[in-house]
N, C-alpha and C positions, 0 to 999 in steps of 0.2 A: 234546453242548454241554447240561449241565444247569442251568436256571434255578429258583432259589429266590425265592418270591415270599411274603414273610411280612406276614400282616395279618388283619383279620377280614371274611372275605366271606362273603355268601350263597351258597347252592347254584348258584342261576341266575348269580351275577356269575361264580363260578369256572369254569363252563362256558362263559361268554361270555369270559372272558380266554384261558383255554388253548386254545380254539378260533382264537384270535385269531393266536397264536406259529405258526411254522413246525411243520409235521404233524411233522418228525425233531427238533424239540429236545424234550428230556424236562422239562416244566414243573411244578415241584412248588408247591403252595399251603398252607401250612400257618399256623395261629394260632400268635402268640408263645407260647413254652413250650419243651418238652422236644423235641418234634419238630424244632425248627429245629438242635438240636445233633446229630440224627441225619442231618440233610441236609447241613450247612454243611461237614462233611469234605470231601464231592467236588463241590459244585457249582461252576460255572464263574462264574456270575453271581447277585449278591444284588440284589433289589427289597426293601427293608424298610420296613415302616410298624408303627408303636405298638411299636418295640423298639429298643434302644439298641446301635448296632454300635460297640464300643469293644476295645479292644487284646485282652483275654481271649478275645472270640469270635473276630475274626478270626485269632489264633494258631493256631487249630483248622482254618481254611480251607485247605486245602492245595494246592488247584487255583483259588482265587479269582482273577479277574483284573478283575473291576469290581463295583463298589458303585452303583448306579443309583437315584436317588430322583426324586421330583417336584419341585415347585418346592423346597420348603424341606428344609433339610438340618441341623437343629438336633440331629438325633440321631444322626450319624455323627461319629465320631472322625477327622478328617481326616488328621490328624498321624500316627495309628496306620496310617490306609490305606498312607500314603507310606511308612513305615516296614517294612509288610510287602510294598511292591511291588504293590500294587493301586490300581487307577484309581478314583476317586469324580467321579461327575456328577450333575448335576441337569438337570432339565425346565424349568428357569425360561423362562417367557414362552409356552409352549404353551397355560397356560389363564388367560392375559390375557383376551381377550374374555370368557368366562365369568364371571371375576372381577369385572370391569369393570361387565358387565350386572347381576349380582348385587348390587351395590353399587347401581347406579341403581334396582333394583327395592325395594331395602330403603329407600333415600330418598323414594322416590315413595309406597310403603306408609305410610311415616312421616307424612310431612307432608300427605298425603291422609286420613290415618286409616282405611285400607284394613280393618284388622282390626277395628275398634269399627264399622265400617258394614257390616261382613258379617256379623259377630254380631248385628247389630241387626235386620238384614234376615232373617236367619234363624231368629230368634227371635220372629219376627212381631210385633214391637213397633210399638204406635200412632204413626206418623209425626209426630204431634203432639209426643211426647217426645224427638225427636232433639235431641241436644246436640251438634252436630257444630262443630269447630274444623280448618280447614285452611290451608295458605299454598301459594304457588306457589315453584318452586325458582329462578326468574326474579329475579337481582338480590342471591341470597344467596353468601356467600362459603364457598367450600370449601377447606379446607387439607389438603393429601396429604402425609402423611409418607412419604417412600421414592417415588422418582422413575423406578422400573424399567419392566419391559414393561407391569406391571398399572397402574401410576399413570398412564404416558402415556395409556393407554388410557382409563382414567377422566377424564383432565384434558379429552380430545377430546369425551368424551360431555359433560360439564359444561358446556364451551363452548358446545356445542350448545344447551343449555336457556339458556343466557343467563346463566351464572353466573360470579363472577369466582374464579379459580384461582390459589390460592398453592401453593407447594410447597416441602418442606424435602428436601433430599438431600446426603448426603456429597460425592455426585460433581457437583454442582450442574450436571447437563447440561440444558440446555433444548431440548425439543421443537421441531422445526421450526414455524414459524409464531409463534413468541415472545409468545403468549398467555399464558404461565405466568408468575406473577412468583415468582422465587426469592427466600425470605428465611430468617432464621435460627428455629430451633425455637421459643423463647420467644414472638416477634411473631406467629408461627402460630398457636400455641395460643391467645393472647389475642383475636385479633381474628376468629378464623374462626367461621361460624355452624355450621358441620358440620367435623369433624374425622375424617379417615378413613387408616386405617394400612396401608400397604403396604411395610413394610421388613422383613427377614430378622431371625429371631431368632437372636442371638450374644452373647456376653459383655457387649458395648456395648449393646445394643437391651433385655436380660432386665430387664424390669419397669420399662421407661423411662418409662411410662404409670403414673403414681402419684398418690397423695394432693395432693402439691404442684402438679401439673400440671392435674390437677381442679379445682383450686381457683383456678386462673389462667384457665380457660376462661368462657367467658360463660355467665351461669346459663341462657341461652336455647339454648345449643349442644347439637348432636345429636353424640354418639362412636359411631364405626363401626368393627369390627375383623373383616377377613376374611384377615389374615394369619397370626399366630400368638397364641395364648392367653398364652403366657408373657411378651409384649411388655407385658402389661399386669397390674397387681396387681391381680387381681380383688376382694379383700376393698376396696381403696381405691375400686375402683369401685360397689362395693355401696353403700358408704358415702355415696359422692357422690351417687348417687341418692334414696338416703333423705334427704339433707341438702338435694337439689334444688341442689347446686352445678353440675349441668347438667340439660338438658331432658329427655334420654332416650339410649338405645343402641340400636344394632343390631349384632348379634354373630353371628358364624358360626364362630368358635373359642373355645376355651377354656384355661384353665389345665390342668385335668385334663378329658381326654374318653374314652368320651362324658361329657356333662355331668350330674352326680349329679341324681337325681330329687327330692332335696331341698336344691338350691340355690336362694338367694332370688331369683337372675335370674329364675326362672320365675314369680315372682311378682308383677313388676312390669308394670302395664298401658301404660307408655311405654315398654318395653323388645321389640322384635323378635328372636325367636332361630331359628335354623336350622342344622341338625347337620353343621356343617361339609361343605358341599354347593356351596358357592360356584365350586368348580371343576370342577364335575361337568356337562357341558354334555349328554352323550349317555346319561345314565341312572345312577343310582348303583353307583358303584364301577367305573364303565367310562367311561373318556374316550378314545376313538378318537385323537386328535392325541396325546396322551401316551403310549399303546403305540406308535404308529408312531415315535414320538421313541425309546422305550426299543427297540426291535426295531431300528433303524437304527444306534443307538448299539452294542449289543452286536454287530452284525456288524462295526463298526468295528474294534473292539477284537479281535474273533476274525480280523481280517486284518492285525492288525499296527499299524494306526493308533490315533491319540488319540481318545479320545472327544469329540464336542462338549459345551460347557458343563462341561469339566474343572473339577474343583475342588481338583487338587494336580496338580503335575507330578513326573512319574517319570524319572529319569537312564538 
């Protein structure tokens, strides 16, 4: 069994990941590039990051049985997988707790002004010069776009903090407890104090958050994205921040990753940035629950079963 993992990994991360797989599996980890072409020909399973898995690549994979991703799968041509008789599956839900906690941490950091207070204390500034503004989460209305595993978990957390929870979802599934009020996209955008994105990136959601959307938001609104950078028109977000159409933003994902050093997003004092780590609770580039899921799914396919969280159907 040969497993090809494509992505950017540190030496320590590679060692941790390879060690986690069964010892009799041949696990190869390479960055995107020519090395992928060397290994794609005889691998049984591919776990791709930062690489497009399209028809041209899949046509070279003679033994490939499964393309396994994390939560997102916008880099995978699902139709091409089906055409070549290859299962495609994701691991949606395994990082729900981690991402929802990250969103709460971002909200608390923003409204309690933690970055400013941290800098204030470390710079040993005279406390008479403290210019602190902050507010409570209680009573605020959060609008959650996408009510999957992460969106539902976040809704539960927000309810505990005494927040009003609105949600927009194409499936309109209401979580148990009925404390979430389902609404349409425009109403959610216009009335929410906080807008948090938790939907998949696809043709319907690509750049769905644009200039027109930011202009509809409250000028006091906080925008949060921990889903996929491509859901947001980043230039429009930057303009909205410059024009003060919104109060601020908390971002873990970006249209192009890693975020360029000259990105204007790095210059805003009312923007909190993290490097796409919201779904990684066990250390950078290692997520025990995710790799447990990967290994179990690989074993299912090896045994002739359908993978869990399948994205296509093979006849």
